[in-house]
C-alpha positions in Angstrom: -4.0 12.5 39.4 -1.8 15.0 41.3 1.9 14.1 40.9 3.4 14.3 44.5 6.4 12.0 44.1 8.8 14.9 44.0 7.4 16.9 46.9 9.9 18.4 49.3 8.2 18.3 52.7 10.4 21.1 54.0 9.0 23.4 51.3 5.4 22.6 52.0 3.3 25.0 54.0 2.6 24.4 57.7 -0.7 22.5 57.6 -3.1 20.9 60.1 -3.3 17.9 57.8 -0.6 15.8 59.5 1.5 13.1 57.6 4.2 12.2 55.2 2.2 9.5 53.4 1.4 10.0 49.6 -2.4 10.4 50.3 -1.6 13.1 53.0 0.7 15.0 50.6 -1.8 14.8 47.8 -4.6 16.1 50.1 -2.4 19.2 51.1 -1.6 19.9 47.5 -5.1 19.8 46.4 -6.2 22.0 49.3 -3.6 24.6 48.4 -4.9 24.6 44.7 -8.6 24.9 45.4 -8.1 27.5 48.1 -7.2 30.0 45.5 -10.6 29.8 43.9 -14.1 30.7 44.9 -15.6 27.6 43.3 -17.8 25.4 45.4 -16.1 22.4 47.0 -17.6 19.0 47.9 -15.6 17.0 50.5 -16.4 13.3 50.4 -15.2 10.6 52.7 -16.2 8.2 55.5 -16.9 9.5 59.0 -14.0 10.4 61.1 -11.5 11.1 58.2 -11.3 14.9 59.0 -13.7 16.5 56.4 -14.3 19.5 58.6 -10.6 20.0 59.2 -10.2 20.0 55.4 -12.9 22.6 55.0 -11.2 24.8 57.7 -7.8 24.4 56.0 -9.2 25.5 52.6 -10.8 28.6 54.3 -7.7 29.5 56.0 -5.6 29.2 52.8 -8.1 31.3 50.8 -8.5 35.0 50.2 -11.5 34.9 52.5 -9.6 34.0 55.5 -10.2 37.4 57.1 -14.0 36.6 57.3 -15.7 34.0 59.2 -16.0 30.3 58.4 -19.6 29.5 59.4 -20.4 25.8 60.0 -23.7 24.1 60.0 -24.6 20.4 60.4 -27.4 19.6 58.1 -28.0 16.4 60.0 -28.2 17.9 63.4 -31.1 20.4 62.8 -34.7 19.5 62.1 -35.7 20.0 58.5 -38.4 22.4 59.5 -35.9 24.7 61.2 -33.2 24.5 58.6 -34.6 27.1 56.3 -34.6 29.7 59.1 -31.1 28.7 60.1 -29.7 29.1 56.6 -31.6 32.0 55.2 -32.8 33.8 58.4 -36.3 35.2 59.1 -38.1 38.3 60.0 -39.8 39.1 63.3 -43.2 37.7 63.6 -42.9 35.5 60.4 -43.8 32.4 62.4 -44.6 31.3 66.0 -41.4 31.9 68.0 -39.9 34.4 65.7 -39.5 37.0 68.3 -36.8 38.9 66.6 -35.0 39.3 63.2 -32.4 36.6 62.4 -29.9 37.0 59.6 -29.1 33.3 58.9 -25.9 31.5 58.3 -25.7 32.5 54.5 -25.6 36.3 55.6 -23.3 35.5 58.6 -20.9 34.0 56.2 -20.9 36.9 53.8 -17.4 37.6 52.3 -16.4 34.3 54.1 -17.2 30.7 53.8 -20.2 28.5 54.6 -19.5 24.9 55.5 -22.5 22.7 55.0 -21.8 19.4 56.8 -23.8 16.2 56.1 -25.3 17.8 53.0 -26.9 14.5 52.2 -29.3 14.8 54.9 -30.9 18.1 53.7 -34.5 17.6 52.7 -35.5 17.7 49.0 -37.5 20.9 49.3 -34.6 22.7 50.9 -32.2 21.3 48.2 -34.3 23.1 45.7 -34.0 26.4 47.5 -30.3 25.9 48.1 -29.9 25.3 44.4 -31.6 28.6 43.6 -29.2 30.4 46.0 -26.2 28.9 44.3 -27.4 29.9 40.9 -28.2 33.6 41.6 -26.5 34.4 44.8 -29.6 35.8 46.4 -31.5 34.6 49.5 -35.0 35.5 50.8 -35.3 35.3 54.6 -38.6 33.8 55.8 -41.2 36.5 56.0 -39.1 39.0 54.0 -40.7 41.0 51.1 -37.6 40.9 48.9 -34.4 39.0 48.3 -30.9 40.1 49.6 -27.5 39.3 48.0 -25.1 37.0 49.6 -21.4 36.4 48.9 -20.3 33.2 50.6 -18.1 30.5 49.3 -19.9 27.1 49.7 -17.9 24.1 51.0 -20.0 21.1 51.7 -19.2 17.6 53.0 -20.9 14.2 53.1 -20.0 10.6 54.0 -22.6 9.0 51.8 -22.1 7.2 48.5 -22.9 10.1 46.2 -23.8 8.1 43.1 -26.2 5.9 45.2 -27.8 8.9 46.7 -28.5 10.6 43.4 -29.8 7.3 42.0 -32.2 6.8 45.0 -33.3 10.5 44.8 -31.7 11.5 48.2 -29.5 14.0 46.6 -30.5 16.1 43.4 -28.1 15.6 40.7 -28.3 19.3 39.6 -27.4 20.3 43.2 -24.5 17.9 43.2 -23.1 19.5 40.1 -23.5 22.9 41.5 -21.9 21.9 44.9 -19.3 19.7 43.5 -17.4 22.0 41.0 -14.4 20.3 42.8 -14.8 17.0 44.7 -12.1 16.2 47.3 -12.0 12.6 48.3 -10.5 12.4 51.8 -8.5 9.2 52.4 -9.3 6.8 55.1 -6.8 6.2 57.9 -6.2 2.7 56.5 -5.1 4.3 53.2 -2.6 6.5 55.1 -1.5 4.0 57.8 2.1 5.3 57.3 1.1 8.5 59.2 -0.2 6.7 62.4 3.1 7.4 64.3 3.1 11.1 63.4 -0.5 11.4 64.3 -0.2 9.6 67.7 2.7 12.2 68.5 0.4 15.1 67.3 -2.5 14.1 69.5 -0.2 14.0 72.5 1.3 17.5 72.1 -1.5 19.3 73.9 -0.6 17.3 77.1 2.3 17.5 79.4 5.2 15.2 78.7 4.5 13.3 81.9 1.1 12.1 80.3 2.6 11.0 77.0 3.4 7.4 76.0 5.7 6.1 73.3 4.8 3.4 70.8 7.0 0.4 70.7 8.0 -0.9 67.1 5.6 -3.9 67.6 2.7 -1.7 68.8 3.2 0.7 65.8 3.1 -2.2 63.5 -0.1 -3.4 65.0 -1.8 0.0 64.8 -0.8 0.1 61.0 -2.1 -3.3 60.3 -5.6 -2.4 62.0 -8.4 -1.3 59.7 -9.6 1.8 61.8 -13.2 1.8 60.8 -13.7 5.1 62.8 -10.6 6.5 61.0 -8.7 9.4 62.6 -11.4 10.0 65.2 -11.0 6.5 66.5 -7.3 6.8 66.6 -7.7 10.0 68.6 -9.9 8.1 71.1 -7.2 5.3 71.3 -4.5 7.9 72.2 -6.7 9.3 74.9 -7.3 5.8 76.4 -3.6 5.0 76.2 -2.7 8.2 78.0 -5.1 7.4 80.8 -3.7 3.9 81.4 -0.1 4.1 80.0 1.2 7.6 80.6 4.9 7.8 80.8 5.3 4.2 79.4 6.4 2.5 76.3 3.2 1.0 74.9 3.9 -2.7 73.9 1.9 -4.7 71.3 -0.3 -6.4 73.9 -1.3 -3.2 75.6 -2.0 -1.6 72.3 -4.4 -4.5 71.3 -6.3 -4.2 74.5 -6.9 -0.5 73.8 -8.5 -1.1 70.5 -12.2 -1.2 71.2 -13.6 -2.4 67.9 -11.4 -5.3 67.1 -12.2 -7.0 63.7 -14.3 -10.2 64.2 -15.2 -12.9 61.8 -18.9 -13.2 61.6 -20.2 -16.8 62.2 -22.7 -17.9 59.4 -25.6 -18.2 61.8 -25.0 -14.9 63.6 -26.2 -11.3 62.8 -23.8 -8.9 61.4 -21.8 -7.3 64.3 -19.7 -4.9 62.2 -21.8 -1.9 63.1 -21.8 -0.5 66.6 -24.7 -1.6 68.8 -26.0 -0.6 72.2 -27.7 -3.9 73.0 -25.0 -5.1 75.3 -25.2 -1.8 77.3 -28.9 -2.2 77.5 -28.7 -5.7 78.8 -26.1 -4.6 81.3 -28.4 -1.9 82.6 -31.2 -4.4 83.2 -28.8 -6.8 84.8 -27.7 -4.1 87.2 -31.2 -3.5 88.5 -31.8 -5.0 91.9 -35.2 -6.6 91.5 -35.1 -7.9 95.1 -34.9 -4.4 96.5 -38.4 -3.2 97.7 -39.7 -6.6 96.8 -43.5 -6.5 96.4 -43.6 -2.8 96.0 -45.1 -1.4 92.7 -42.6 -0.6 90.0 -43.2 2.1 87.5 -41.9 0.2 84.5 -42.8 3.0 82.0 -40.5 5.5 83.9 -37.7 2.8 84.3 -37.9 2.2 80.4 -38.0 5.8 79.6 -35.0 6.7 81.9 -33.0 4.0 80.1 -34.0 5.1 76.7 -33.0 8.8 77.5 -29.5 7.5 78.7 -28.9 5.4 75.5 -29.9 8.3 73.1 -27.7 10.8 74.9 -24.8 8.3 74.8 -25.4 7.7 71.1 -25.5 11.4 70.4 -22.3 12.0 72.4 -20.4 9.0 70.7 -21.5 10.4 67.3 -20.4 14.0 68.2 -24.1 15.2 67.6 -24.5 13.7 64.2 -28.2 12.6 64.4 -28.0 10.5 61.2 -25.2 8.4 62.7 -26.9 8.1 66.2 -30.0 6.9 64.6 -28.1 4.2 62.8 -26.4 3.2 66.0 -29.9 2.9 67.7 -31.6 1.3 64.8 -34.1 4.1 64.6 -35.3 6.3 61.8 -33.8 9.7 61.9 -37.2 11.3 62.3 -38.0 9.0 65.2 -34.9 9.9 66.9 -35.5 13.6 66.5 -39.0 13.2 68.0 -37.6 11.4 71.0 -35.1 14.1 71.4 -37.9 16.7 71.6 -39.9 14.5 73.9 -37.0 14.1 76.4 -35.6 17.6 75.8 -32.2 16.1 74.9 -29.5 18.5 73.7 -26.5 17.8 71.4 -23.4 18.2 73.5 
């Protein structure tokens, strides 16, 4: 446990980790410590807590800051393309390999490689990654020999690590190599004291005429809310408040109206509504279809359903910031099914 009770905030370095709460101070202190080492770091925490921001802060504070921080989302790239993305390939090594590609490991040479959603990596690729971590050498697809790489590995996941290892989704030996140091990022609920500062921080990029001020009652309300989407959800709240209440003092009632996912008590005979769902949106789409228009004319139901499916998939991807695993959960689909539908409709991650 890091002792942060005697920290002097004026002596702390300028950080992108905003807040005066004990969890925020502890997180900044741990970042400063681990940045001085080249040891692999595993950042663990729920979605929206700022794991990528922590990775960027570690790189910025390290001796490798002069080189690139290369980021790759292991859940956003199909498994069959992931090996080429990481290790590169030689021209002609497979269909579509029209040129040499160095891969993310080589791109991050002398710098840092951030592997987000590491729990989504396929078992076969986990074995190859483990080998790279052990000997520091990679073999691009189609290459006759291995090449050295010197990249500091920072990985992140929002999964329950112990459960993933037990179920075989994450290799234990890979975890021990990736997690020489494990950083647990606190939820926004755990650092509710920082909400006022975070609201101010998110508004700084906008002119003063678009900013709002929290009333005492509104700030108390925000601090009592669970924030299941964590800092990402708070940032979205701030954007909504700027749209509807720019230049105003935001009162408790207005703040409560801007919170999208209000906590609900689940009736005993009703399904769990705690997870986001698109069913209401789908129902609304069908309700908006004017069935009386061109009455008696043939309707291509397949095209209608496919158009609606494309819209819902794209919306899910946008809401989840391109994380396919999260979008699949929102849509109640298997990740492989969602990837196949994305290919079928040629949908891109924004």
